C-alpha positions in Angstrom: -3.0 7.2 47.6 -3.6 11.0 47.6 -5.9 12.2 44.8 -3.6 15.1 44.0 -0.7 12.7 43.4 -2.8 10.5 41.1 -3.7 13.6 39.1 0.0 14.5 38.8 0.9 11.0 37.6 -1.9 11.1 35.0 -0.9 14.5 33.8 2.8 13.4 33.6 2.0 10.2 31.6 -0.2 12.3 29.2 2.5 14.9 28.8 5.1 12.2 28.0 2.8 10.7 25.4 2.4 14.2 23.9 6.1 14.8 23.8 6.7 11.5 22.1 3.9 12.1 19.5 4.4 15.8 18.8 8.2 16.3 19.4 10.3 13.2 19.3 8.6 11.6 16.2 9.3 14.8 14.3 13.1 14.8 14.8 15.0 14.3 11.5 17.8 12.2 13.0 17.1 8.6 13.5 19.6 8.4 16.4 17.9 11.4 18.1 14.5 9.8 17.7 15.8 6.6 19.3 17.4 8.4 22.2 14.3 10.5 22.7 12.0 7.5 22.7 14.2 5.8 25.2 14.2 8.8 27.5 10.4 9.0 27.3 10.0 5.3 28.1 12.4 5.6 31.1 10.4 8.6 32.3 7.2 6.7 32.0 8.5 3.7 33.9 9.7 6.0 36.7 6.3 7.6 36.8 4.7 4.2 37.2 7.2 3.4 39.9 6.1 6.3 42.1 2.8 4.6 43.1 4.7 1.6 44.2 6.5 3.7 46.8 3.3 5.3 48.0 1.5 1.9 48.3 4.5 0.7 50.3 4.0 3.6 52.6 0.4 2.7 53.1 1.2 -0.9 54.0 -0.2 -2.4 50.8 3.3 -3.6 49.7 6.2 -4.8 51.8 8.8 -2.0 51.5 11.8 -4.3 51.6 10.7 -6.0 48.4 10.5 -2.7 46.4 13.0 -0.5 48.1 14.9 0.6 45.0 11.7 0.9 42.9 10.2 3.1 45.6 13.3 5.3 45.9 13.6 5.8 42.1 9.9 6.5 41.6 9.5 8.8 44.5 12.6 10.8 43.6 11.3 11.2 40.1 8.2 12.8 41.6 10.3 15.8 42.7 11.7 16.2 39.1 8.2 15.9 37.8 7.0 18.7 40.1 9.7 21.1 38.8 9.0 20.0 35.2 5.3 20.9 35.7 6.3 24.3 37.0 8.4 24.8 33.9 5.4 23.7 31.8 3.3 26.3 33.6 5.8 29.1 32.9 5.9 28.0 29.2 2.1 28.2 29.1 2.2 31.8 30.5 4.9 32.7 27.9 2.8 31.3 25.1 -0.2 33.4 26.1 2.0 36.5 26.4 3.5 35.8 23.0 0.0 35.7 21.5 -0.8 39.0 23.1 2.4 40.7 21.9 1.6 39.6 18.3 -1.6 41.6 18.4 0.6 44.8 18.4 3.7 43.3 16.7 2.6 40.6 14.2 6.1 39.5 13.4 7.2 38.8 17.0 8.6 35.3 17.5 8.6 34.0 21.1 9.8 30.5 20.2 13.6 31.2 21.0 12.7 32.5 24.5 10.4 29.5 25.1 13.1 27.0 24.0 15.6 28.7 26.4 13.2 28.6 29.3 12.4 24.9 28.5 16.1 24.1 28.6 16.7 25.9 31.8 13.6 24.3 33.3 14.7 20.8 32.5 18.3 21.3 33.7 17.0 23.1 36.8 14.5 20.3 37.6 17.3 17.7 37.5 19.7 19.8 39.4 17.2 20.7 42.1 16.4 17.0 42.6 20.0 16.0 42.9 20.7 18.8 45.3 17.6 17.8 47.3 18.6 14.2 47.6 21.9 15.2 49.2 20.2 17.8 51.4 17.7 15.3 52.7 20.1 12.5 53.4 21.5 13.8 56.7 19.4 15.7 59.3 21.3 18.6 60.8 21.2 19.4 64.5 19.8 22.9 65.3 19.9 24.7 68.6 17.3 27.2 69.8 17.1 29.1 73.1 13.6 29.3 74.4 13.1 31.7 77.3 9.8 31.3 79.1 8.6 33.6 81.9 6.3 30.9 83.3 9.0 28.2 83.6 10.0 27.5 87.2 13.6 28.6 87.8 14.1 25.8 90.3 13.7 23.2 87.6 16.8 24.5 85.9 17.6 24.7 82.2 15.8 21.9 80.3 17.5 20.6 77.1 14.9 18.9 74.9 15.6 16.9 71.8 12.6 17.2 69.4 12.5 14.4 66.8 9.7 14.4 64.3 8.7 13.1 60.8 11.3 10.4 60.4 9.0 8.6 57.9 10.9 5.2 58.1 9.4 2.9 55.5 9.6 2.9 51.7 13.0 4.7 51.5 14.3 5.4 55.0 15.4 2.3 56.9 16.7 1.2 60.3 20.1 2.6 59.5 18.6 6.1 59.0 16.8 5.9 62.3 20.0 4.8 64.0 21.7 7.9 62.6 19.0 10.1 64.0 19.3 8.4 67.4 23.1 8.8 67.5 22.9 12.5 66.6 20.3 13.1 69.3 22.3 11.2 72.0 25.4 13.2 71.1 23.6 16.3 72.3 23.0 14.8 75.8 19.4 15.9 76.1 17.5 15.9 79.4 14.3 14.9 77.6 13.4 13.5 74.2 10.0 14.4 72.6 8.8 12.8 69.3 6.0 14.6 67.6 4.6 11.9 65.2 5.0 10.6 61.7 7.9 8.3 62.7 6.9 5.7 60.1 5.1 4.9 56.8 3.8 1.3 56.9 2.8 -1.4 59.3 4.5 -2.9 62.4 4.6 -6.3 60.7 6.5 -4.8 57.7 8.9 -2.2 59.2 8.5 -2.5 63.0 12.2 -3.4 63.3 13.1 -0.1 61.8 12.3 1.7 65.1 14.4 -0.7 67.2 17.2 2.0 67.5 14.8 4.2 69.5 15.6 1.8 72.4 19.1 3.4 72.4 17.8 7.0 73.1 19.2 8.3 76.3 17.5 11.1 78.3 17.3 11.1 82.2 13.8 12.6 82.1 12.4 10.2 79.6 11.4 9.6 76.0 7.9 10.5 75.0 5.9 10.4 71.7 2.6 11.3 70.2 0.9 10.1 67.0 1.0 11.9 63.7 -1.3 11.4 60.7 1.0 8.8 59.1 0.7 6.5 62.1 -2.9 6.0 61.0 -2.5 5.6 57.2 -1.9 1.9 57.2 -4.6 1.3 59.8 -2.1 0.0 62.3 -1.9 2.8 64.9 -2.8 0.5 67.9 0.2 -1.7 67.1 2.5 1.3 66.5 1.7 2.7 69.9 2.5 -0.7 71.4 5.7 -0.9 69.4 6.8 2.4 70.9 6.3 0.9 74.4 8.3 -2.1 73.3 11.3 0.0 72.4 11.2 2.1 75.6 9.2 5.1 74.3 6.3 6.4 76.5 3.2 7.2 74.3 1.2 10.3 75.4 -2.1 9.4 73.8 -4.3 12.2 75.1 -2.4 11.9 78.4 0.0 13.8 80.6 3.2 13.1 82.5 4.8 15.0 85.4 8.6 15.7 85.4 10.1 16.7 88.7 13.5 18.2 89.4 14.9 20.6 92.0 11.6 20.6 93.8 9.8 22.0 90.8 7.5 20.4 88.3 7.1 20.5 84.5 4.0 18.8 83.0 4.0 17.2 79.6 0.6 17.0 77.8 0.4 14.9 74.6 -2.6 14.9 72.2 -3.2 12.5 69.4 -3.1 13.8 65.8 -6.2 15.9 65.0 -7.1 13.5 62.1 -6.8 10.4 64.2 -9.5 7.8 64.4 -10.8 5.5 67.2 -9.4 4.2 69.4 -6.7 6.9 69.1 -8.8 10.0 68.1 -7.8 13.3 69.6 -9.3 14.4 73.0 -7.9 17.6 74.4 -10.0 17.5 77.5 -8.7 14.0 78.3 -5.2 15.1 77.7 -5.5 17.9 80.2 -7.4 15.9 82.8 -5.8 16.4 86.2 -3.3 19.0 84.9 -2.8 22.0 87.2 -3.8 25.1 85.1 -1.4 27.2 87.2 1.5 24.9 86.5 4.1 25.0 83.7 3.0 22.8 80.8 4.7 21.7 77.6 2.3 20.4 75.0 3.2 17.9 72.3 1.1 17.3 69.1 1.9 16.6 65.5 0.5 19.8 63.9 1.1 23.4 65.0 -2.6 24.0 64.1 -3.4 22.0 67.3 -1.7 24.8 69.3 -5.0 26.7 69.2 -6.5 24.1 71.4 -3.5 24.1 73.7 -3.5 27.9 74.0 -7.1 27.8 75.1 -6.2 25.5 77.9 -3.2 27.5 79.2 -0.2 25.6 77.9 3.0 27.5 78.0 4.7 25.9 75.0 3.9 23.5 72.2 6.3 21.4 70.1 5.2 20.1 66.7 6.2 18.8 63.3 4.1 17.9 60.3 5.0 20.8 58.0 8.5 19.6 56.9 9.2 23.3 56.5 7.5 22.9 53.1 10.1 20.1 52.2 10.3 21.1 48.5 10.3 24.8 47.5 7.9 26.5 46.9 5.5 24.3 48.9 6.2 26.3 52.0 3.9 29.1 50.8 1.0 26.6 50.5 1.7 25.2 54.0 1.2 28.6 55.3 -2.4 28.6 54.0 -3.2 25.6 56.2 -1.0 25.9 59.2 -0.4 28.9 61.6 3.3 28.1 61.8 5.8 26.7 59.4 9.2 26.1 61.1 11.2 27.2 64.1 9.9 29.2 67.0 6.7 31.1 66.2 3.5 32.1 68.1 0.0 30.6 67.8 -2.7 32.5 69.6 -0.2 34.1 71.9 1.5 30.7 72.8 5.0 29.9 71.6 5.2 27.0 69.3 8.3 25.3 68.0 7.7 23.5 64.7 10.4 21.1 63.6 11.1 20.6 59.8 11.5 16.9 60.7 14.3 14.5 60.3 13.1 12.6 57.2 10.9 13.2 54.2 7.6 12.0 52.8 7.1 11.0 49.2 10.3 12.1 47.4 13.4 11.6 49.6 14.2 15.2 48.6 14.4 18.5 50.4 14.9 21.8 48.6 15.3 25.0 50.8 13.9 23.0 53.8 16.8 21.0 55.4 15.9 18.2 57.8 16.6 18.8 61.4 16.8 17.3 64.9 15.9 20.3 67.0 17.6 20.9 70.3 15.5 23.3 72.5 17.1 24.8 75.5 14.3 25.9 77.8 15.1 28.4 80.5 13.2 30.7 82.9 13.1 34.2 81.5 
């Protein structure tokens, strides 16, 4: 379980205990004290449910046995995040109040803090509810990508880019089927999947990827690993599971697509955090690839585009960032990745970064809607 999440959970439980001790116990109305205590207990139980969902995503617990516990606890994490932001704002206001009192001793900042607290609580709940609806159904986006190096004889190439489904603790086979149906409705020539398709082990949730067998694309369906394929220590079995459902893994490998007497080469690299036997090896991925030919690279992180640009790739497709998933995380993603979402440039090479179809942790998205990206590649 990520250390940062553990820290958030500890802070949350401590804050709830403080609220109960310093606030709820002081209320004069017995009915209010009972209602407040019940609310604190429910919040504490939801906080304790969050690790259940995270452990299910790591393969420690069978997701089917704790589906509703996982959904409730992980959703609560989104509310907790916004409540902690509110707490931060209140802390700043408290400091500012103390400073103002140095020049205006009678100044009372309590009414403002109470108003901010109320807005923060209502806003946290509203943002979470909105985010649940937003994350439930990936939207199909269309992007024209004109590339001077693309062979005109190959003709326009319609690519369906599917990333970050995160089937597991919350998202099930039905969600995956919905993604497949929406992708097929676009009639793509080629389907590329840029990792993080699952959270868990093949033994637990392998059946959730069965709908991938229904993907239809005349030039094929290809996939690369993301960091979450490694989390449960089951990456070897997941790569085999892809083969079982008709998906071609590009594990540091390439594939040639031919049409109209022209060739497009796909180069797939494992996730940069991957471990043996599926660690990343860019040189192996490009082995035998014509440096003068047109190459589309696939890797989970846009950060990997720097390695592709060095080796002369013409385009990379990626996922991983989720577009930040929950505002304002997008600003922190920018500190670690050279691209966030959509069509951008990494070291002079165009990179399309999908926001992904699913969600990790909270099944919530705020200002970062899920997507199935349809890229229409044409010669400039």
